[in-house]
PDB file with SEQRES, HELIX, SHEET and CRYST1 records, atoms N, CA, C and O in Angstrom:
SEQRES   1 A   79  MET LYS ARG LEU LEU VAL SER ILE LEU VAL LEU ILE GLY          
SEQRES   2 A   79  LEU ALA LEU ILE ALA VAL GLY VAL VAL TYR PHE VAL VAL          
SEQRES   3 A   79  LYS ALA GLY SER LEU PRO SER PHE PHE PRO GLY HIS ILE          
SEQRES   4 A   79  THR GLY SER THR ALA HIS ARG ASN LYS HIS GLY LEU ILE          
SEQRES   5 A   79  ALA VAL VAL ALA GLY ALA VAL VAL LEU VAL LEU ALA VAL          
SEQRES   6 A   79  ALA THR ALA SER PHE GLY GLY GLY ARG SER GLY GLY ARG          
SEQRES   7 A   79  ARG                                                          
HELIX    1 AA1 LYS A    2  VAL A   25  1                                  24    
HELIX    2 AA2 ALA A   28  SER A   30  5                                   3    
HELIX    3 AA3 ASN A   47  PHE A   70  1                                  24    
CRYST1    1.000    1.000    1.000  90.00  90.00  90.00 P 1           1          
ATOM      1  N   MET A   1     129.307 -27.789  64.715  1.00  0.00           N  
ATOM      2  CA  MET A   1     130.540 -27.808  63.953  1.00  0.00           C  
ATOM      3  C   MET A   1     130.245 -27.970  62.458  1.00  0.00           C  
ATOM      4  O   MET A   1     130.872 -27.328  61.616  1.00  0.00           O  
ATOM      5  N   LYS A   2     129.276 -28.844  62.145  1.00  0.00           N  
ATOM      6  CA  LYS A   2     128.920 -29.082  60.746  1.00  0.00           C  
ATOM      7  C   LYS A   2     128.337 -27.824  60.115  1.00  0.00           C  
ATOM      8  O   LYS A   2     128.636 -27.501  58.966  1.00  0.00           O  
ATOM      9  N   ARG A   3     127.506 -27.118  60.871  1.00  0.00           N  
ATOM     10  CA  ARG A   3     126.891 -25.890  60.361  1.00  0.00           C  
ATOM     11  C   ARG A   3     127.958 -24.841  60.057  1.00  0.00           C  
ATOM     12  O   ARG A   3     127.861 -24.120  59.064  1.00  0.00           O  
ATOM     13  N   LEU A   4     128.976 -24.759  60.914  1.00  0.00           N  
ATOM     14  CA  LEU A   4     130.069 -23.816  60.697  1.00  0.00           C  
ATOM     15  C   LEU A   4     130.842 -24.168  59.422  1.00  0.00           C  
ATOM     16  O   LEU A   4     131.170 -23.286  58.628  1.00  0.00           O  
ATOM     17  N   LEU A   5     131.129 -25.452  59.230  1.00  0.00           N  
ATOM     18  CA  LEU A   5     131.844 -25.898  58.041  1.00  0.00           C  
ATOM     19  C   LEU A   5     131.054 -25.580  56.773  1.00  0.00           C  
ATOM     20  O   LEU A   5     131.617 -25.094  55.792  1.00  0.00           O  
ATOM     21  N   VAL A   6     129.769 -25.851  56.795  1.00  0.00           N  
ATOM     22  CA  VAL A   6     128.924 -25.568  55.624  1.00  0.00           C  
ATOM     23  C   VAL A   6     128.894 -24.065  55.353  1.00  0.00           C  
ATOM     24  O   VAL A   6     128.969 -23.644  54.199  1.00  0.00           O  
ATOM     25  N   SER A   7     128.786 -23.262  56.394  1.00  0.00           N  
ATOM     26  CA  SER A   7     128.766 -21.804  56.227  1.00  0.00           C  
ATOM     27  C   SER A   7     130.066 -21.299  55.617  1.00  0.00           C  
ATOM     28  O   SER A   7     130.051 -20.452  54.723  1.00  0.00           O  
ATOM     29  N   ILE A   8     131.182 -21.816  56.098  1.00  0.00           N  
ATOM     30  CA  ILE A   8     132.482 -21.407  55.562  1.00  0.00           C  
ATOM     31  C   ILE A   8     132.618 -21.821  54.102  1.00  0.00           C  
ATOM     32  O   ILE A   8     133.109 -21.047  53.280  1.00  0.00           O  
ATOM     33  N   LEU A   9     132.187 -23.034  53.777  1.00  0.00           N  
ATOM     34  CA  LEU A   9     132.257 -23.501  52.389  1.00  0.00           C  
ATOM     35  C   LEU A   9     131.384 -22.651  51.466  1.00  0.00           C  
ATOM     36  O   LEU A   9     131.785 -22.337  50.345  1.00  0.00           O  
ATOM     37  N   VAL A  10     130.204 -22.284  51.931  1.00  0.00           N  
ATOM     38  CA  VAL A  10     129.317 -21.436  51.120  1.00  0.00           C  
ATOM     39  C   VAL A  10     129.961 -20.070  50.893  1.00  0.00           C  
ATOM     40  O   VAL A  10     129.927 -19.554  49.775  1.00  0.00           O  
ATOM     41  N   LEU A  11     130.542 -19.480  51.928  1.00  0.00           N  
ATOM     42  CA  LEU A  11     131.194 -18.175  51.779  1.00  0.00           C  
ATOM     43  C   LEU A  11     132.372 -18.244  50.805  1.00  0.00           C  
ATOM     44  O   LEU A  11     132.548 -17.355  49.972  1.00  0.00           O  
ATOM     45  N   ILE A  12     133.174 -19.301  50.913  1.00  0.00           N  
ATOM     46  CA  ILE A  12     134.306 -19.451  49.997  1.00  0.00           C  
ATOM     47  C   ILE A  12     133.814 -19.647  48.566  1.00  0.00           C  
ATOM     48  O   ILE A  12     134.366 -19.062  47.635  1.00  0.00           O  
ATOM     49  N   GLY A  13     132.781 -20.465  48.388  1.00  0.00           N  
ATOM     50  CA  GLY A  13     132.235 -20.700  47.054  1.00  0.00           C  
ATOM     51  C   GLY A  13     131.696 -19.425  46.419  1.00  0.00           C  
ATOM     52  O   GLY A  13     131.955 -19.153  45.247  1.00  0.00           O  
ATOM     53  N   LEU A  14     130.949 -18.647  47.188  1.00  0.00           N  
ATOM     54  CA  LEU A  14     130.403 -17.393  46.660  1.00  0.00           C  
ATOM     55  C   LEU A  14     131.510 -16.387  46.362  1.00  0.00           C  
ATOM     56  O   LEU A  14     131.433 -15.652  45.377  1.00  0.00           O  
ATOM     57  N   ALA A  15     132.540 -16.352  47.209  1.00  0.00           N  
ATOM     58  CA  ALA A  15     133.662 -15.447  46.970  1.00  0.00           C  
ATOM     59  C   ALA A  15     134.400 -15.826  45.683  1.00  0.00           C  
ATOM     60  O   ALA A  15     134.783 -14.951  44.907  1.00  0.00           O  
ATOM     61  N   LEU A  16     134.600 -17.121  45.457  1.00  0.00           N  
ATOM     62  CA  LEU A  16     135.272 -17.550  44.234  1.00  0.00           C  
ATOM     63  C   LEU A  16     134.455 -17.209  42.991  1.00  0.00           C  
ATOM     64  O   LEU A  16     135.011 -16.812  41.968  1.00  0.00           O  
ATOM     65  N   ILE A  17     133.146 -17.364  43.082  1.00  0.00           N  
ATOM     66  CA  ILE A  17     132.296 -17.007  41.940  1.00  0.00           C  
ATOM     67  C   ILE A  17     132.349 -15.498  41.692  1.00  0.00           C  
ATOM     68  O   ILE A  17     132.381 -15.063  40.540  1.00  0.00           O  
ATOM     69  N   ALA A  18     132.357 -14.705  42.754  1.00  0.00           N  
ATOM     70  CA  ALA A  18     132.466 -13.251  42.602  1.00  0.00           C  
ATOM     71  C   ALA A  18     133.798 -12.863  41.957  1.00  0.00           C  
ATOM     72  O   ALA A  18     133.839 -11.983  41.097  1.00  0.00           O  
ATOM     73  N   VAL A  19     134.877 -13.514  42.367  1.00  0.00           N  
ATOM     74  CA  VAL A  19     136.186 -13.249  41.764  1.00  0.00           C  
ATOM     75  C   VAL A  19     136.163 -13.629  40.282  1.00  0.00           C  
ATOM     76  O   VAL A  19     136.722 -12.914  39.450  1.00  0.00           O  
ATOM     77  N   GLY A  20     135.529 -14.733  39.955  1.00  0.00           N  
ATOM     78  CA  GLY A  20     135.415 -15.140  38.556  1.00  0.00           C  
ATOM     79  C   GLY A  20     134.670 -14.115  37.720  1.00  0.00           C  
ATOM     80  O   GLY A  20     135.062 -13.824  36.590  1.00  0.00           O  
ATOM     81  N   VAL A  21     133.602 -13.570  38.268  1.00  0.00           N  
ATOM     82  CA  VAL A  21     132.844 -12.539  37.552  1.00  0.00           C  
ATOM     83  C   VAL A  21     133.710 -11.301  37.346  1.00  0.00           C  
ATOM     84  O   VAL A  21     133.662 -10.678  36.285  1.00  0.00           O  
ATOM     85  N   VAL A  22     134.496 -10.944  38.347  1.00  0.00           N  
ATOM     86  CA  VAL A  22     135.403  -9.794  38.210  1.00  0.00           C  
ATOM     87  C   VAL A  22     136.385 -10.036  37.073  1.00  0.00           C  
ATOM     88  O   VAL A  22     136.655  -9.129  36.286  1.00  0.00           O  
ATOM     89  N   TYR A  23     136.918 -11.243  36.979  1.00  0.00           N  
ATOM     90  CA  TYR A  23     137.842 -11.552  35.879  1.00  0.00           C  
ATOM     91  C   TYR A  23     137.175 -11.407  34.524  1.00  0.00           C  
ATOM     92  O   TYR A  23     137.818 -10.959  33.575  1.00  0.00           O  
ATOM     93  N   PHE A  24     135.905 -11.770  34.403  1.00  0.00           N  
ATOM     94  CA  PHE A  24     135.212 -11.652  33.129  1.00  0.00           C  
ATOM     95  C   PHE A  24     134.878 -10.203  32.783  1.00  0.00           C  
ATOM     96  O   PHE A  24     134.892  -9.831  31.610  1.00  0.00           O  
ATOM     97  N   VAL A  25     134.581  -9.391  33.781  1.00  0.00           N  
ATOM     98  CA  VAL A  25     134.072  -8.050  33.546  1.00  0.00           C  
ATOM     99  C   VAL A  25     135.176  -6.998  33.465  1.00  0.00           C  
ATOM    100  O   VAL A  25     135.106  -6.085  32.642  1.00  0.00           O  
ATOM    101  N   VAL A  26     136.191  -7.122  34.312  1.00  0.00           N  
ATOM    102  CA  VAL A  26     137.222  -6.094  34.422  1.00  0.00           C  
ATOM    103  C   VAL A  26     138.412  -6.461  33.542  1.00  0.00           C  
ATOM    104  O   VAL A  26     138.819  -7.622  33.490  1.00  0.00           O  
ATOM    105  N   LYS A  27     138.957  -5.485  32.862  1.00  0.00           N  
ATOM    106  CA  LYS A  27     140.133  -5.721  32.010  1.00  0.00           C  
ATOM    107  C   LYS A  27     141.357  -5.961  32.874  1.00  0.00           C  
ATOM    108  O   LYS A  27     141.422  -5.509  34.017  1.00  0.00           O  
ATOM    109  N   ALA A  28     142.324  -6.674  32.323  1.00  0.00           N  
ATOM    110  CA  ALA A  28     143.515  -7.082  33.085  1.00  0.00           C  
ATOM    111  C   ALA A  28     144.270  -5.879  33.650  1.00  0.00           C  
ATOM    112  O   ALA A  28     144.851  -5.976  34.731  1.00  0.00           O  
ATOM    113  N   GLY A  29     144.273  -4.771  32.956  1.00  0.00           N  
ATOM    114  CA  GLY A  29     144.967  -3.579  33.444  1.00  0.00           C  
ATOM    115  C   GLY A  29     144.255  -2.906  34.599  1.00  0.00           C  
ATOM    116  O   GLY A  29     144.867  -2.141  35.345  1.00  0.00           O  
ATOM    117  N   SER A  30     142.961  -3.184  34.756  1.00  0.00           N  
ATOM    118  CA  SER A  30     142.181  -2.566  35.824  1.00  0.00           C  
ATOM    119  C   SER A  30     141.952  -3.491  37.014  1.00  0.00           C  
ATOM    120  O   SER A  30     141.333  -3.088  37.999  1.00  0.00           O  
ATOM    121  N   LEU A  31     142.444  -4.727  36.936  1.00  0.00           N  
ATOM    122  CA  LEU A  31     142.295  -5.652  38.062  1.00  0.00           C  
ATOM    123  C   LEU A  31     143.084  -5.144  39.258  1.00  0.00           C  
ATOM    124  O   LEU A  31     144.098  -4.468  39.086  1.00  0.00           O  
ATOM    125  N   PRO A  32     142.633  -5.461  40.466  1.00  0.00           N  
ATOM    126  CA  PRO A  32     143.460  -5.114  41.627  1.00  0.00           C  
ATOM    127  C   PRO A  32     144.828  -5.787  41.492  1.00  0.00           C  
ATOM    128  O   PRO A  32     144.934  -6.887  40.948  1.00  0.00           O  
ATOM    129  N   SER A  33     145.855  -5.129  41.982  1.00  0.00           N  
ATOM    130  CA  SER A  33     147.217  -5.629  41.769  1.00  0.00           C  
ATOM    131  C   SER A  33     147.481  -6.954  42.456  1.00  0.00           C  
ATOM    132  O   SER A  33     148.427  -7.650  42.089  1.00  0.00           O  
ATOM    133  N   PHE A  34     146.662  -7.332  43.458  1.00  0.00           N  
ATOM    134  CA  PHE A  34     146.880  -8.607  44.145  1.00  0.00           C  
ATOM    135  C   PHE A  34     146.204  -9.773  43.427  1.00  0.00           C  
ATOM    136  O   PHE A  34     146.377 -10.919  43.840  1.00  0.00           O  
ATOM    137  N   PHE A  35     145.441  -9.515  42.365  1.00  0.00           N  
ATOM    138  CA  PHE A  35     144.834 -10.584  41.576  1.00  0.00           C  
ATOM    139  C   PHE A  35     145.871 -11.152  40.619  1.00  0.00           C  
ATOM    140  O   PHE A  35     146.573 -10.390  39.955  1.00  0.00           O  
ATOM    141  N   PRO A  36     145.983 -12.483  40.532  1.00  0.00           N  
ATOM    142  CA  PRO A  36     146.837 -13.060  39.495  1.00  0.00           C  
ATOM    143  C   PRO A  36     146.284 -12.686  38.116  1.00  0.00           C  
ATOM    144  O   PRO A  36     145.072 -12.724  37.907  1.00  0.00           O  
ATOM    145  N   GLY A  37     147.140 -12.337  37.203  1.00  0.00           N  
ATOM    146  CA  GLY A  37     146.703 -11.943  35.869  1.00  0.00           C  
ATOM    147  C   GLY A  37     146.655 -10.449  35.664  1.00  0.00           C  
ATOM    148  O   GLY A  37     146.338  -9.991  34.567  1.00  0.00           O  
ATOM    149  N   HIS A  38     146.965  -9.666  36.704  1.00  0.00           N  
ATOM    150  CA  HIS A  38     146.997  -8.214  36.570  1.00  0.00           C  
ATOM    151  C   HIS A  38     148.176  -7.823  35.689  1.00  0.00           C  
ATOM    152  O   HIS A  38     149.320  -8.174  35.979  1.00  0.00           O  
ATOM    153  N   ILE A  39     147.893  -7.096  34.612  1.00  0.00           N  
ATOM    154  CA  ILE A  39     148.944  -6.604  33.722  1.00  0.00           C  
ATOM    155  C   ILE A  39     148.681  -5.118  33.520  1.00  0.00           C  
ATOM    156  O   ILE A  39     147.658  -4.734  32.954  1.00  0.00           O  
ATOM    157  N   THR A  40     149.588  -4.300  33.974  1.00  0.00           N  
ATOM    158  CA  THR A  40     149.414  -2.857  33.881  1.00  0.00           C  
ATOM    159  C   THR A  40     149.275  -2.438  32.425  1.00  0.00           C  
ATOM    160  O   THR A  40     150.103  -2.789  31.583  1.00  0.00           O  
ATOM    161  N   GLY A  41     148.219  -1.684  32.138  1.00  0.00           N  
ATOM    162  CA  GLY A  41     147.997  -1.150  30.802  1.00  0.00           C  
ATOM    163  C   GLY A  41     147.334  -2.120  29.827  1.00  0.00           C  
ATOM    164  O   GLY A  41     147.100  -1.746  28.678  1.00  0.00           O  
ATOM    165  N   SER A  42     147.030  -3.324  30.230  1.00  0.00           N  
ATOM    166  CA  SER A  42     146.434  -4.306  29.332  1.00  0.00           C  
ATOM    167  C   SER A  42     144.938  -4.053  29.163  1.00  0.00           C  
ATOM    168  O   SER A  42     144.261  -3.633  30.101  1.00  0.00           O  
ATOM    169  N   THR A  43     144.432  -4.311  27.963  1.00  0.00           N  
ATOM    170  CA  THR A  43     142.994  -4.165  27.710  1.00  0.00           C  
ATOM    171  C   THR A  43     142.309  -5.516  27.547  1.00  0.00           C  
ATOM    172  O   THR A  43     141.116  -5.573  27.247  1.00  0.00           O  
ATOM    173  N   ALA A  44     143.052  -6.605  27.741  1.00  0.00           N  
ATOM    174  CA  ALA A  44     142.486  -7.945  27.580  1.00  0.00           C  
ATOM    175  C   ALA A  44     141.769  -8.387  28.853  1.00  0.00           C  
ATOM    176  O   ALA A  44     142.081  -7.923  29.950  1.00  0.00           O  
ATOM    177  N   HIS A  45     140.810  -9.285  28.687  1.00  0.00           N  
ATOM    178  CA  HIS A  45     140.130  -9.886  29.823  1.00  0.00           C  
ATOM    179  C   HIS A  45     140.806 -11.215  30.135  1.00  0.00           C  
ATOM    180  O   HIS A  45     141.394 -11.827  29.245  1.00  0.00           O  
ATOM    181  N   ARG A  46     140.735 -11.657  31.344  1.00  0.00           N  
ATOM    182  CA  ARG A  46     141.345 -12.911  31.788  1.00  0.00           C  
ATOM    183  C   ARG A  46     140.266 -13.981  31.881  1.00  0.00           C  
ATOM    184  O   ARG A  46     139.807 -14.316  32.973  1.00  0.00           O  
ATOM    185  N   ASN A  47     139.859 -14.521  30.721  1.00  0.00           N  
ATOM    186  CA  ASN A  47     138.756 -15.477  30.674  1.00  0.00           C  
ATOM    187  C   ASN A  47     139.106 -16.804  31.332  1.00  0.00           C  
ATOM    188  O   ASN A  47     138.257 -17.393  32.001  1.00  0.00           O  
ATOM    189  N   LYS A  48     140.339 -17.292  31.162  1.00  0.00           N  
ATOM    190  CA  LYS A  48     140.716 -18.566  31.772  1.00  0.00           C  
ATOM    191  C   LYS A  48     140.708 -18.466  33.297  1.00  0.00           C  
ATOM    192  O   LYS A  48     140.232 -19.366  33.988  1.00  0.00           O  
ATOM    193  N   HIS A  49     141.241 -17.362  33.806  1.00  0.00           N  
ATOM    194  CA  HIS A  49     141.224 -17.158  35.257  1.00  0.00           C  
ATOM    195  C   HIS A  49     139.781 -17.111  35.762  1.00  0.00           C  
ATOM    196  O   HIS A  49     139.456 -17.700  36.793  1.00  0.00           O  
ATOM    197  N   GLY A  50     138.934 -16.413  35.036  1.00  0.00           N  
ATOM    198  CA  GLY A  50     137.535 -16.302  35.428  1.00  0.00           C  
ATOM    199  C   GLY A  50     136.816 -17.631  35.409  1.00  0.00           C  
ATOM    200  O   GLY A  50     136.056 -17.947  36.324  1.00  0.00           O  
ATOM    201  N   LEU A  51     137.056 -18.411  34.366  1.00  0.00           N  
ATOM    202  CA  LEU A  51     136.423 -19.722  34.253  1.00  0.00           C  
ATOM    203  C   LEU A  51     136.868 -20.643  35.386  1.00  0.00           C  
ATOM    204  O   LEU A  51     136.050 -21.339  35.988  1.00  0.00           O  
ATOM    205  N   ILE A  52     138.151 -20.643  35.669  1.00  0.00           N  
ATOM    206  CA  ILE A  52     138.662 -21.491  36.752  1.00  0.00           C  
ATOM    207  C   ILE A  52     138.073 -21.070  38.095  1.00  0.00           C  
ATOM    208  O   ILE A  52     137.716 -21.925  38.906  1.00  0.00           O  
ATOM    209  N   ALA A  53     137.967 -19.773  38.339  1.00  0.00           N  
ATOM    210  CA  ALA A  53     137.413 -19.300  39.611  1.00  0.00           C  
ATOM    211  C   ALA A  53     135.934 -19.670  39.742  1.00  0.00           C  
ATOM    212  O   ALA A  53     135.495 -20.090  40.813  1.00  0.00           O  
ATOM    213  N   VAL A  54     135.166 -19.519  38.663  1.00  0.00           N  
ATOM    214  CA  VAL A  54     133.741 -19.853  38.712  1.00  0.00           C  
ATOM    215  C   VAL A  54     133.544 -21.353  38.909  1.00  0.00           C  
ATOM    216  O   VAL A  54     132.698 -21.766  39.702  1.00  0.00           O  
ATOM    217  N   VAL A  55     134.310 -22.163  38.202  1.00  0.00           N  
ATOM    218  CA  VAL A  55     134.186 -23.616  38.347  1.00  0.00           C  
ATOM    219  C   VAL A  55     134.596 -24.045  39.755  1.00  0.00           C  
ATOM    220  O   VAL A  55     133.931 -24.879  40.371  1.00  0.00           O  
ATOM    221  N   ALA A  56     135.683 -23.478  40.260  1.00  0.00           N  
ATOM    222  CA  ALA A  56     136.113 -23.811  41.630  1.00  0.00           C  
ATOM    223  C   ALA A  56     135.052 -23.403  42.645  1.00  0.00           C  
ATOM    224  O   ALA A  56     134.797 -24.135  43.601  1.00  0.00           O  
ATOM    225  N   GLY A  57     134.431 -22.244  42.447  1.00  0.00           N  
ATOM    226  CA  GLY A  57     133.362 -21.810  43.338  1.00  0.00           C  
ATOM    227  C   GLY A  57     132.166 -22.738  43.298  1.00  0.00           C  
ATOM    228  O   GLY A  57     131.564 -23.033  44.330  1.00  0.00           O  
ATOM    229  N   ALA A  58     131.820 -23.198  42.101  1.00  0.00           N  
ATOM    230  CA  ALA A  58     130.699 -24.133  41.968  1.00  0.00           C  
ATOM    231  C   ALA A  58     131.014 -25.461  42.649  1.00  0.00           C  
ATOM    232  O   ALA A  58     130.147 -26.051  43.293  1.00  0.00           O  
ATOM    233  N   VAL A  59     132.248 -25.929  42.510  1.00  0.00           N  
ATOM    234  CA  VAL A  59     132.647 -27.182  43.158  1.00  0.00           C  
ATOM    235  C   VAL A  59     132.572 -27.045  44.676  1.00  0.00           C  
ATOM    236  O   VAL A  59     132.107 -27.955  45.362  1.00  0.00           O  
ATOM    237  N   VAL A  60     133.024 -25.923  45.193  1.00  0.00           N  
ATOM    238  CA  VAL A  60     132.972 -25.710  46.649  1.00  0.00           C  
ATOM    239  C   VAL A  60     131.524 -25.630  47.124  1.00  0.00           C  
ATOM    240  O   VAL A  60     131.204 -26.144  48.196  1.00  0.00           O  
ATOM    241  N   LEU A  61     130.639 -24.995  46.347  1.00  0.00           N  
ATOM    242  CA  LEU A  61     129.226 -24.940  46.731  1.00  0.00           C  
ATOM    243  C   LEU A  61     128.594 -26.332  46.704  1.00  0.00           C  
ATOM    244  O   LEU A  61     127.797 -26.661  47.583  1.00  0.00           O  
ATOM    245  N   VAL A  62     128.936 -27.147  45.714  1.00  0.00           N  
ATOM    246  CA  VAL A  62     128.433 -28.522  45.672  1.00  0.00           C  
ATOM    247  C   VAL A  62     128.946 -29.305  46.880  1.00  0.00           C  
ATOM    248  O   VAL A  62     128.212 -30.100  47.467  1.00  0.00           O  
ATOM    249  N   LEU A  63     130.193 -29.081  47.244  1.00  0.00           N  
ATOM    250  CA  LEU A  63     130.757 -29.719  48.427  1.00  0.00           C  
ATOM    251  C   LEU A  63     130.016 -29.284  49.691  1.00  0.00           C  
ATOM    252  O   LEU A  63     129.797 -30.095  50.591  1.00  0.00           O  
ATOM    253  N   ALA A  64     129.633 -28.021  49.763  1.00  0.00           N  
ATOM    254  CA  ALA A  64     128.871 -27.531  50.916  1.00  0.00           C  
ATOM    255  C   ALA A  64     127.498 -28.203  50.990  1.00  0.00           C  
ATOM    256  O   ALA A  64     127.049 -28.592  52.068  1.00  0.00           O  
ATOM    257  N   VAL A  65     126.838 -28.335  49.845  1.00  0.00           N  
ATOM    258  CA  VAL A  65     125.532 -29.000  49.813  1.00  0.00           C  
ATOM    259  C   VAL A  65     125.675 -30.462  50.193  1.00  0.00           C  
ATOM    260  O   VAL A  65     124.856 -30.996  50.940  1.00  0.00           O  
ATOM    261  N   ALA A  66     126.721 -31.118  49.677  1.00  0.00           N  
ATOM    262  CA  ALA A  66     126.938 -32.524  50.006  1.00  0.00           C  
ATOM    263  C   ALA A  66     127.236 -32.692  51.492  1.00  0.00           C  
ATOM    264  O   ALA A  66     126.762 -33.641  52.116  1.00  0.00           O  
ATOM    265  N   THR A  67     128.001 -31.794  52.049  1.00  0.00           N  
ATOM    266  CA  THR A  67     128.308 -31.861  53.477  1.00  0.00           C  
ATOM    267  C   THR A  67     127.045 -31.671  54.302  1.00  0.00           C  
ATOM    268  O   THR A  67     126.852 -32.354  55.307  1.00  0.00           O  
ATOM    269  N   ALA A  68     126.192 -30.758  53.890  1.00  0.00           N  
ATOM    270  CA  ALA A  68     124.959 -30.500  54.626  1.00  0.00           C  
ATOM    271  C   ALA A  68     123.965 -31.650  54.477  1.00  0.00           C  
ATOM    272  O   ALA A  68     123.233 -31.966  55.415  1.00  0.00           O  
ATOM    273  N   SER A  69     123.941 -32.272  53.308  1.00  0.00           N  
ATOM    274  CA  SER A  69     122.944 -33.310  53.029  1.00  0.00           C  
ATOM    275  C   SER A  69     123.337 -34.691  53.520  1.00  0.00           C  
ATOM    276  O   SER A  69     122.530 -35.400  54.120  1.00  0.00           O  
ATOM    277  N   PHE A  70     124.580 -35.068  53.264  1.00  0.00           N  
ATOM    278  CA  PHE A  70     125.007 -36.438  53.508  1.00  0.00           C  
ATOM    279  C   PHE A  70     125.902 -36.580  54.724  1.00  0.00           C  
ATOM    280  O   PHE A  70     126.620 -37.572  54.852  1.00  0.00           O  
ATOM    281  N   GLY A  71     125.870 -35.621  55.600  1.00  0.00           N  
ATOM    282  CA  GLY A  71     126.748 -35.655  56.755  1.00  0.00           C  
ATOM    283  C   GLY A  71     126.328 -36.659  57.809  1.00  0.00           C  
ATOM    284  O   GLY A  71     127.072 -36.878  58.765  1.00  0.00           O  
ATOM    285  N   GLY A  72     125.181 -37.269  57.675  1.00  0.00           N  
ATOM    286  CA  GLY A  72     124.712 -38.230  58.667  1.00  0.00           C  
ATOM    287  C   GLY A  72     124.054 -37.522  59.847  1.00  0.00           C  
ATOM    288  O   GLY A  72     123.878 -36.304  59.848  1.00  0.00           O  
ATOM    289  N   GLY A  73     123.706 -38.300  60.820  1.00  0.00           N  
ATOM    290  CA  GLY A  73     123.039 -37.749  61.997  1.00  0.00           C  
ATOM    291  C   GLY A  73     124.031 -37.238  63.008  1.00  0.00           C  
ATOM    292  O   GLY A  73     125.090 -36.719  62.655  1.00  0.00           O  
ATOM    293  N   ARG A  74     123.684 -37.386  64.263  1.00  0.00           N  
ATOM    294  CA  ARG A  74     124.572 -36.949  65.336  1.00  0.00           C  
ATOM    295  C   ARG A  74     125.800 -37.833  65.392  1.00  0.00           C  
ATOM    296  O   ARG A  74     125.726 -39.041  65.166  1.00  0.00           O  
ATOM    297  N   SER A  75     126.916 -37.223  65.692  1.00  0.00           N  
ATOM    298  CA  SER A  75     128.136 -38.021  65.803  1.00  0.00           C  
ATOM    299  C   SER A  75     128.317 -38.480  67.228  1.00  0.00           C  
ATOM    300  O   SER A  75     128.048 -37.736  68.170  1.00  0.00           O  
ATOM    301  N   GLY A  76     128.768 -39.693  67.383  1.00  0.00           N  
ATOM    302  CA  GLY A  76     129.010 -40.231  68.718  1.00  0.00           C  
ATOM    303  C   GLY A  76     127.751 -40.460  69.510  1.00  0.00           C  
ATOM    304  O   GLY A  76     127.768 -40.354  70.736  1.00  0.00           O  
ATOM    305  N   GLY A  77     126.659 -40.771  68.844  1.00  0.00           N  
ATOM    306  CA  GLY A  77     125.384 -40.886  69.510  1.00  0.00           C  
ATOM    307  C   GLY A  77     125.053 -42.298  69.959  1.00  0.00           C  
ATOM    308  O   GLY A  77     123.874 -42.636  70.064  1.00  0.00           O  
ATOM    309  N   ARG A  78     126.030 -43.123  70.225  1.00  0.00           N  
ATOM    310  CA  ARG A  78     125.790 -44.501  70.641  1.00  0.00           C  
ATOM    311  C   ARG A  78     125.318 -44.531  72.098  1.00  0.00           C  
ATOM    312  O   ARG A  78     125.876 -43.835  72.946  1.00  0.00           O  
ATOM    313  N   ARG A  79     124.290 -45.335  72.386  1.00  0.00           N  
ATOM    314  CA  ARG A  79     123.768 -45.405  73.761  1.00  0.00           C  
ATOM    315  C   ARG A  79     123.932 -46.762  74.337  1.00  0.00           C  
ATOM    316  O   ARG A  79     123.548 -46.997  75.482  1.00  0.00           O  
TER     317      ARG A  79                                                      
END                                                                             
């Protein structure tokens, strides 16, 4: 169960970082329409959205590492 949680957290963290990079690289008018910050015809970049996505992704990755490292041993292992 712990391995599954860590895997999911890593995938979410990497996805958020990828979304952040897209915000930095792609202009607001060229963003997919389901991205917040999409403005048809705009030539501006969405730096705040990108920064928030990258920071959130980094936080989720740190949470994944903390879960993997400090999760303790086996649960319910009392004999």
